[in-house]
LUMFI-43481 format. One record per residue: residue in one letter; z, x, y of N, C-alpha, C in turn. Coordinates in steps of 0.2 Angstrom, whole numbers, padded with zeros to 4 digits. Atoms other than C-alpha are relative to their C-alpha. Example, Ala and Ser with C-alpha at 12.3 -4.5 7.8 and 13.67 -1.06 7.14 Angstrom:
# residues 2
ATOM, residuo, n_zz, n_xx, n_yy, ca_zz, ca_xx, ca_yy, c_zz, c_xx, c_yy
ATOM, a, 0000, 0004, -0006, 0039, 0062, -0022, 0000, 0004, 0006
ATOM, s, -0001, -0004, -0006, 0036, 0068, -0005, 0003, -0004, 0005
This chain:
# residues 207
ATOM, residuo, n_zz, n_xx, n_yy, ca_zz, ca_xx, ca_yy, c_zz, c_xx, c_yy
ATOM, m, 0001, -0007, -0007, -0008, -0088, -0107, 0006, 0000, 0002
ATOM, s, -0007, -0001, -0004, 0009, -0082, -0103, -0001, 0000, 0010
ATOM, t, 0000, 0000, -0009, 0013, -0084, -0082, -0003, 0007, 0001
ATOM, i, 0001, -0009, 0000, 0014, -0064, -0084, -0008, 0003, 0003
ATOM, d, 0006, -0002, 0002, -0004, -0064, -0090, -0006, -0007, 0006
ATOM, a, 0002, 0004, -0006, -0010, -0079, -0079, -0001, 0004, 0008
ATOM, l, -0002, -0004, -0008, -0003, -0069, -0062, -0005, 0006, 0001
ATOM, l, 0003, -0008, 0002, -0011, -0051, -0068, -0009, -0003, 0001
ATOM, d, 0007, 0002, -0002, -0029, -0062, -0070, -0002, -0001, 0004
ATOM, e, 0000, 0003, -0004, -0027, -0071, -0058, -0001, 0004, 0009
ATOM, a, -0002, -0004, -0006, -0021, -0060, -0045, 0002, 0008, 0002
ATOM, g, -0002, -0008, 0004, -0017, -0043, -0052, -0003, 0006, 0005
ATOM, r, 0005, -0006, -0006, -0030, -0032, -0038, 0005, 0004, 0004
ATOM, t, -0004, -0004, -0004, -0020, -0019, -0030, -0003, -0001, 0007
ATOM, f, 0003, -0001, -0007, -0021, -0017, -0013, -0004, 0007, 0002
ATOM, a, 0003, -0003, 0000, -0026, -0003, -0014, -0008, 0003, -0002
ATOM, d, 0006, 0001, 0002, -0041, -0007, -0025, -0004, -0004, 0006
ATOM, e, 0003, 0005, -0004, -0045, -0020, -0013, -0005, 0004, 0006
ATOM, g, 0002, -0005, -0006, -0047, -0008, 0003, -0003, 0006, -0004
ATOM, g, 0004, -0004, 0003, -0059, 0002, -0008, 0006, 0008, -0001
ATOM, i, -0003, -0005, 0001, -0047, 0017, -0013, 0001, 0001, -0007
ATOM, h, -0001, -0002, 0009, -0048, 0024, -0032, 0005, 0005, 0001
ATOM, l, -0005, -0004, -0001, -0031, 0029, -0030, 0000, 0004, -0008
ATOM, a, -0001, -0005, 0003, -0028, 0045, -0039, 0007, 0005, 0002
ATOM, d, -0008, -0006, -0001, -0013, 0059, -0039, -0006, 0005, 0003
ATOM, q, 0006, -0003, -0005, -0027, 0069, -0026, 0002, -0002, 0009
ATOM, p, -0003, 0001, -0006, -0022, 0071, -0007, -0006, -0006, 0004
ATOM, a, 0003, 0004, -0007, -0039, 0062, 0001, 0001, -0006, -0003
ATOM, p, -0001, 0007, -0001, -0034, 0044, -0009, 0007, -0001, 0000
ATOM, l, -0007, 0001, -0002, -0016, 0048, -0008, 0001, -0003, 0010
ATOM, y, -0001, 0001, -0007, -0018, 0048, 0012, -0004, -0005, 0002
ATOM, r, 0003, 0008, -0003, -0029, 0033, 0012, 0004, -0006, -0001
ATOM, l, -0006, 0005, -0001, -0017, 0025, 0005, 0007, -0002, 0004
ATOM, l, -0008, 0000, -0003, -0003, 0030, 0016, -0003, -0004, 0007
ATOM, v, 0004, 0004, -0005, -0017, 0024, 0030, 0000, -0009, -0001
ATOM, l, -0001, 0008, 0000, -0018, 0007, 0023, 0007, -0003, -0001
ATOM, s, -0009, 0003, -0001, 0003, 0006, 0021, 0000, -0001, 0008
ATOM, v, 0000, 0001, -0007, 0001, 0009, 0040, -0004, -0007, 0002
ATOM, l, 0002, 0005, -0001, -0011, -0004, 0042, 0004, -0008, -0003
ATOM, l, -0004, 0005, 0005, -0002, -0017, 0029, 0006, -0003, 0003
ATOM, s, -0008, 0003, -0001, 0015, -0016, 0038, 0002, -0002, 0005
ATOM, r, 0001, 0004, -0008, 0009, -0024, 0055, 0000, -0008, -0005
ATOM, r, 0003, 0008, 0003, 0008, -0044, 0053, -0006, -0003, 0001
ATOM, v, 0008, -0002, 0000, -0009, -0043, 0049, -0002, -0006, -0007
ATOM, q, 0005, 0003, 0005, -0021, -0055, 0034, 0001, 0009, -0004
ATOM, a, 0003, -0005, 0005, -0019, -0043, 0020, -0008, 0002, 0000
ATOM, q, 0006, -0001, 0001, -0038, -0046, 0018, -0002, 0005, 0009
ATOM, l, 0004, -0005, -0006, -0039, -0036, 0039, 0004, 0005, 0000
ATOM, g, -0007, -0005, 0000, -0027, -0023, 0033, -0006, 0004, -0005
ATOM, t, 0005, -0004, 0006, -0040, -0018, 0017, -0006, 0000, 0002
ATOM, r, 0009, 0002, -0002, -0058, -0024, 0028, 0003, 0007, 0005
ATOM, a, 0000, -0003, -0005, -0051, -0011, 0040, 0000, 0008, -0003
ATOM, a, -0003, -0006, 0004, -0045, 0003, 0028, -0008, 0003, -0002
ATOM, r, 0005, -0001, 0002, -0064, 0001, 0022, -0005, 0004, 0004
ATOM, e, 0002, -0002, -0006, -0070, 0003, 0038, 0002, 0005, 0003
ATOM, l, -0001, -0007, -0002, -0061, 0018, 0041, -0002, 0007, -0003
ATOM, v, 0001, -0006, 0005, -0066, 0029, 0025, -0008, 0000, 0001
ATOM, g, 0007, 0000, -0001, -0082, 0023, 0028, -0004, 0003, 0005
ATOM, a, 0000, -0006, -0005, -0083, 0030, 0045, 0000, 0007, 0000
ATOM, g, -0003, -0006, 0000, -0077, 0045, 0039, 0006, 0005, 0002
ATOM, f, -0006, 0000, -0003, -0060, 0044, 0044, 0006, 0000, -0007
ATOM, g, -0005, -0001, 0006, -0052, 0048, 0026, 0004, 0003, -0002
ATOM, t, -0007, -0007, -0001, -0043, 0064, 0028, 0003, 0003, 0003
ATOM, p, -0003, -0002, -0004, -0031, 0069, 0038, -0003, 0004, 0005
ATOM, e, 0002, -0005, -0003, -0041, 0083, 0045, -0005, -0005, 0004
ATOM, r, 0005, 0005, -0005, -0055, 0068, 0049, 0004, -0005, 0007
ATOM, m, -0003, 0006, -0003, -0043, 0056, 0056, 0003, 0005, 0009
ATOM, r, -0005, -0001, -0008, -0034, 0068, 0069, -0004, 0004, 0004
ATOM, d, 0007, -0001, -0004, -0052, 0076, 0075, -0004, -0005, 0003
ATOM, a, 0004, 0007, -0001, -0059, 0059, 0076, 0001, -0002, 0008
ATOM, s, 0000, 0005, -0007, -0062, 0051, 0094, 0001, -0003, -0001
ATOM, w, -0004, 0005, 0000, -0050, 0040, 0098, -0004, -0007, 0001
ATOM, e, 0004, 0006, -0001, -0064, 0028, 0105, -0004, -0002, -0008
ATOM, d, 0004, -0001, 0007, -0074, 0030, 0088, 0006, -0004, -0006
ATOM, v, -0007, 0005, 0003, -0056, 0023, 0079, 0000, -0005, 0002
ATOM, v, -0003, 0006, -0003, -0052, 0010, 0090, -0005, -0003, -0001
ATOM, a, 0006, 0004, 0002, -0071, 0004, 0089, 0000, 0000, -0008
ATOM, t, -0002, 0003, 0008, -0069, 0005, 0068, 0003, -0004, -0001
ATOM, l, -0003, 0004, 0000, -0054, -0004, 0069, -0003, -0007, 0004
ATOM, g, 0000, 0006, -0004, -0060, -0017, 0080, -0007, -0002, -0003
ATOM, r, 0004, 0002, 0003, -0076, -0018, 0068, 0002, -0005, -0005
ATOM, a, -0003, 0004, 0004, -0065, -0024, 0055, 0005, -0006, 0002
ATOM, k, -0004, 0004, -0005, -0056, -0037, 0068, 0007, 0001, -0001
ATOM, y, -0008, -0002, 0002, -0040, -0027, 0064, 0003, 0000, 0008
ATOM, t, -0003, 0001, -0005, -0029, -0033, 0080, 0007, 0007, 0002
ATOM, g, -0005, -0007, -0003, -0018, -0019, 0091, -0005, 0007, -0002
ATOM, t, 0003, -0007, 0003, -0032, -0006, 0088, 0001, 0006, 0003
ATOM, e, -0001, -0007, -0004, -0027, 0007, 0102, 0007, 0001, -0003
ATOM, q, -0007, -0004, 0003, -0008, 0007, 0096, -0002, 0005, -0005
ATOM, t, 0001, -0001, 0007, -0014, 0007, 0079, -0002, 0006, -0002
ATOM, t, 0005, -0010, 0001, -0027, 0023, 0082, 0006, 0007, 0003
ATOM, t, -0007, -0007, -0002, -0011, 0033, 0091, 0003, 0002, -0005
ATOM, a, -0008, 0001, 0005, -0001, 0027, 0076, -0003, 0007, -0004
ATOM, l, 0000, -0004, 0006, -0013, 0034, 0063, -0003, 0007, 0003
ATOM, q, 0003, -0007, 0001, -0020, 0050, 0072, 0008, 0005, 0002
ATOM, e, -0006, -0004, 0001, -0001, 0057, 0077, 0002, 0000, -0009
ATOM, g, -0001, -0002, 0007, 0001, 0052, 0056, -0003, 0005, -0002
ATOM, a, 0004, -0004, 0004, -0011, 0062, 0052, 0002, 0008, 0002
ATOM, r, -0002, -0008, 0000, -0006, 0078, 0063, 0007, 0000, -0004
ATOM, l, -0007, 0000, 0003, 0012, 0072, 0055, 0000, 0003, -0008
ATOM, v, 0002, -0003, 0007, 0004, 0076, 0037, -0002, 0006, -0002
ATOM, l, 0005, -0005, 0001, -0006, 0089, 0041, 0005, 0007, 0001
ATOM, d, -0005, -0004, -0003, 0009, 0098, 0051, 0006, 0002, -0007
ATOM, e, -0003, 0000, 0005, 0021, 0094, 0038, 0001, 0000, -0008
ATOM, w, 0001, 0001, 0008, 0014, 0091, 0021, -0006, 0004, -0001
ATOM, g, 0007, -0003, 0003, 0000, 0103, 0022, -0007, -0005, -0002
ATOM, g, 0008, 0003, 0003, -0014, 0089, 0022, 0002, -0005, -0008
ATOM, d, -0001, 0000, 0004, -0006, 0085, 0005, 0005, -0005, -0002
ATOM, l, -0007, 0005, 0000, 0006, 0070, 0001, 0002, 0001, -0010
ATOM, r, -0004, -0001, 0007, 0008, 0078, -0018, 0005, 0005, 0003
ATOM, r, -0005, -0005, -0002, 0020, 0090, -0008, 0006, -0006, 0001
ATOM, m, -0005, 0005, -0001, 0031, 0075, -0002, 0001, -0003, -0007
ATOM, r, -0003, 0001, 0005, 0031, 0070, -0019, 0004, 0003, -0004
ATOM, k, -0002, -0006, 0003, 0038, 0086, -0024, 0005, 0001, 0004
ATOM, a, -0006, 0001, -0003, 0050, 0084, -0013, 0004, -0005, 0001
ATOM, a, -0005, 0004, 0000, 0056, 0069, -0014, 0004, 0001, -0008
ATOM, d, -0002, -0002, 0009, 0060, 0073, -0036, 0003, -0007, -0002
ATOM, g, -0001, 0008, 0005, 0061, 0055, -0041, 0003, -0005, 0002
ATOM, d, -0003, 0004, -0004, 0070, 0048, -0027, -0001, -0004, 0004
ATOM, p, 0003, 0003, -0003, 0065, 0033, -0020, 0002, 0002, 0008
ATOM, d, -0004, -0002, -0004, 0076, 0034, -0006, -0003, 0006, 0005
ATOM, k, 0003, -0006, -0007, 0070, 0052, 0001, -0007, -0002, 0001
ATOM, l, 0006, 0002, -0002, 0053, 0047, -0002, -0001, -0005, 0005
ATOM, r, 0001, 0007, -0006, 0055, 0031, 0009, 0001, 0005, 0006
ATOM, e, 0002, -0002, -0007, 0062, 0043, 0022, -0004, 0004, 0003
ATOM, f, 0004, -0002, -0002, 0049, 0054, 0022, -0005, -0003, 0001
ATOM, l, 0005, 0004, -0001, 0036, 0040, 0023, 0000, -0004, 0007
ATOM, t, -0005, 0006, -0007, 0048, 0031, 0038, -0002, 0005, 0006
ATOM, a, 0003, -0008, -0003, 0044, 0049, 0048, -0005, -0006, 0002
ATOM, v, 0006, 0002, -0001, 0025, 0042, 0049, 0000, -0006, 0006
ATOM, p, 0002, 0005, -0004, 0021, 0033, 0064, -0002, -0006, -0001
ATOM, r, 0003, 0010, 0000, 0021, 0013, 0064, 0000, -0001, -0006
ATOM, l, -0004, 0001, 0008, 0028, 0014, 0045, 0005, 0002, -0001
ATOM, g, -0006, 0002, 0002, 0044, 0006, 0043, 0001, -0001, -0005
ATOM, p, -0002, 0002, 0008, 0054, 0000, 0028, -0006, -0004, -0003
ATOM, v, 0006, 0004, 0002, 0040, -0013, 0026, -0006, 0004, -0004
ATOM, g, 0004, -0002, 0001, 0026, -0001, 0026, 0001, 0007, -0007
ATOM, a, -0002, -0005, 0005, 0036, 0011, 0014, 0000, -0003, -0008
ATOM, d, -0001, 0005, 0006, 0039, -0003, 0001, -0009, -0001, -0003
ATOM, i, 0006, 0001, 0003, 0019, -0006, 0001, -0002, 0007, -0003
ATOM, f, 0003, -0009, 0001, 0016, 0015, 0000, 0004, 0000, -0010
ATOM, l, -0004, 0001, 0005, 0028, 0012, -0014, -0001, -0001, -0007
ATOM, r, 0005, 0005, 0004, 0021, -0003, -0024, -0004, 0003, -0004
ATOM, e, 0006, 0000, 0002, 0006, 0003, -0024, -0001, 0009, -0006
ATOM, v, 0001, -0008, 0002, 0008, 0024, -0029, 0003, 0000, -0006
ATOM, q, -0002, -0001, 0007, 0019, 0019, -0045, -0007, -0001, -0004
ATOM, a, 0006, -0001, 0004, 0002, 0018, -0052, -0001, 0008, -0005
ATOM, v, 0003, -0006, 0001, -0001, 0037, -0051, 0007, 0005, 0000
ATOM, w, -0006, -0005, 0000, 0017, 0043, -0048, 0007, -0003, -0004
ATOM, p, -0005, 0005, 0002, 0028, 0036, -0061, 0007, -0001, -0001
ATOM, e, -0007, 0000, -0001, 0045, 0042, -0058, 0000, -0003, 0003
ATOM, f, -0002, 0006, -0007, 0045, 0029, -0044, 0000, -0007, -0005
ATOM, r, 0001, 0004, 0003, 0043, 0016, -0058, 0009, -0004, -0001
ATOM, p, 0004, 0005, -0003, 0048, 0001, -0056, 0002, 0000, 0007
ATOM, h, 0000, 0002, -0004, 0045, -0002, -0040, -0001, -0008, 0002
ATOM, l, 0002, 0008, -0004, 0047, -0021, -0035, 0002, -0002, 0005
ATOM, d, -0005, 0001, -0006, 0054, -0025, -0019, 0000, -0007, 0002
ATOM, a, -0002, 0008, -0002, 0061, -0041, -0010, -0007, -0004, 0000
ATOM, r, 0006, 0005, 0000, 0043, -0048, -0008, -0004, -0002, -0007
ATOM, a, 0001, 0002, 0008, 0038, -0046, -0025, 0004, -0003, -0005
ATOM, l, -0006, 0004, 0004, 0055, -0052, -0032, -0001, -0008, 0003
ATOM, a, 0000, 0006, -0004, 0052, -0066, -0018, -0005, -0005, -0006
ATOM, g, 0004, 0001, 0004, 0036, -0070, -0027, 0001, -0003, -0009
ATOM, a, -0002, 0000, 0006, 0043, -0068, -0045, 0005, -0008, 0000
ATOM, g, -0005, 0006, 0000, 0056, -0083, -0040, -0004, -0005, 0001
ATOM, e, 0003, 0007, -0001, 0044, -0094, -0034, -0005, -0002, -0007
ATOM, l, 0003, 0002, 0007, 0036, -0093, -0053, 0004, -0001, -0005
ATOM, g, -0006, -0002, 0005, 0051, -0094, -0061, 0000, 0005, -0005
ATOM, l, 0000, -0004, 0005, 0049, -0078, -0068, 0007, 0004, 0000
ATOM, p, -0007, -0003, -0001, 0065, -0064, -0069, -0001, 0002, 0008
ATOM, t, -0001, -0001, -0006, 0071, -0059, -0052, 0003, 0007, 0000
ATOM, d, -0002, -0007, 0002, 0079, -0042, -0058, -0006, 0003, -0001
ATOM, p, 0006, -0006, 0001, 0068, -0026, -0057, -0002, 0002, -0007
ATOM, a, 0001, -0003, 0008, 0072, -0020, -0073, -0006, -0006, -0005
ATOM, t, 0001, 0005, 0003, 0070, -0036, -0081, -0007, -0003, 0000
ATOM, l, 0005, 0005, -0003, 0055, -0043, -0072, -0006, 0007, -0003
ATOM, a, 0004, -0006, 0001, 0046, -0024, -0077, -0002, 0000, -0007
ATOM, e, 0004, 0002, 0006, 0048, -0027, -0094, -0004, -0005, -0005
ATOM, q, 0005, 0005, 0003, 0035, -0040, -0096, -0003, 0004, 0000
ATOM, v, 0004, -0002, 0002, 0022, -0028, -0094, -0001, 0007, -0001
ATOM, s, -0001, -0008, 0002, 0017, -0008, -0098, 0001, 0002, 0009
ATOM, g, 0000, -0006, -0006, 0021, 0005, -0085, -0008, 0000, 0006
ATOM, d, 0007, -0002, -0002, 0002, 0006, -0082, 0000, -0007, 0005
ATOM, d, 0001, 0008, -0004, 0002, -0013, -0075, 0004, 0000, 0005
ATOM, l, -0002, 0003, -0007, 0016, -0012, -0063, 0000, 0000, 0006
ATOM, a, 0000, 0004, -0008, 0009, -0012, -0047, -0007, -0003, 0001
ATOM, r, 0003, 0006, -0002, -0005, -0023, -0051, 0005, -0006, 0000
ATOM, l, -0003, 0008, -0002, 0008, -0036, -0054, 0008, -0001, 0004
ATOM, a, -0003, 0000, -0008, 0019, -0030, -0038, -0006, -0007, 0003
ATOM, a, 0003, 0002, -0004, 0003, -0034, -0032, -0002, -0008, 0001
ATOM, a, 0003, 0010, 0003, -0001, -0051, -0039, 0007, -0003, 0004
ATOM, l, -0005, 0004, -0003, 0018, -0055, -0034, 0000, 0000, 0007
ATOM, v, 0001, 0003, -0005, 0015, -0052, -0018, -0002, -0006, 0003
ATOM, r, 0004, 0005, -0001, 0001, -0061, -0016, 0002, -0009, 0000
ATOM, a, -0002, 0006, 0003, 0011, -0077, -0026, 0004, -0002, 0006
ATOM, d, -0005, 0001, -0006, 0024, -0076, -0012, -0003, -0002, 0004
ATOM, r, 0004, 0003, -0006, 0012, -0078, 0002, -0005, -0006, -0001
ATOM, d, 0006, 0005, -0003, -0001, -0090, -0003, 0000, -0003, -0008
ATOM, g, -0003, 0006, 0004, 0004, -0107, -0013, -0008, 0000, -0004
ATOM, d, 0004, 0001, 0002, -0015, -0107, -0017, 0001, 0004, -0009
ATOM, v, 0000, -0008, 0006, -0011, -0090, -0031, 0008, -0005, -0006
ATOM, r, -0006, 0003, 0005, 0005, -0101, -0037, -0001, -0004, -0004
ATOM, e, 0005, 0006, 0001, -0006, -0117, -0040, -0002, 0002, -0006
ATOM, q, 0006, -0002, 0006, -0019, -0108, -0051, 0004, 0004, -0006
ATOM, v, -0003, -0002, 0009, -0006, -0099, -0062, 0005, -0004, -0003
ATOM, s, 0000, 0004, 0005, 0003, -0111, -0065, 0000, -0008, -0003
ATOM, g, 0003, 0006, 0006, -0007, -0125, -0069, -0003, 0003, -0004
């Protein structure tokens, strides 16, 4: 088995899937991916971010309308149940972000996709206008959304490429992307990020 195959088998679950998001080019799952990107952009364990995303959806806050209209205290409590840190500031950012998504994009991030017109820098500009979604969060969104927005493939950012380097794989995005089908790029990106973060993943894949 090749290193790429072993990596996909061991760690090739997207963070969206781990967060309970059945990603599709539809308003609700795309918004949930945006929320997950905000949660993961802070320096927290990925498991905390994905767990918080699951809690928010389970509590009924999985659309921008529901997030905007939710009680601030209820969102804080939901994040607290997931053991997420910085709950108050994050709640404020999520509710402000929901208002931005509704005001600027009519609650539908497919309009953001259309406006970006295949330009990742333009999409990144739109994304970083969302509160607490900086360049790291924009990269998270792009890594994951390439599963359903193929015009942004391949998106293998610095963290994914660092994981590739740790495993002795190509660190040129185009060369690395040639190792898998386009439909597997989001899974590969997630697996490479895990390899960068987790020595156990590297050992299992290389062993």
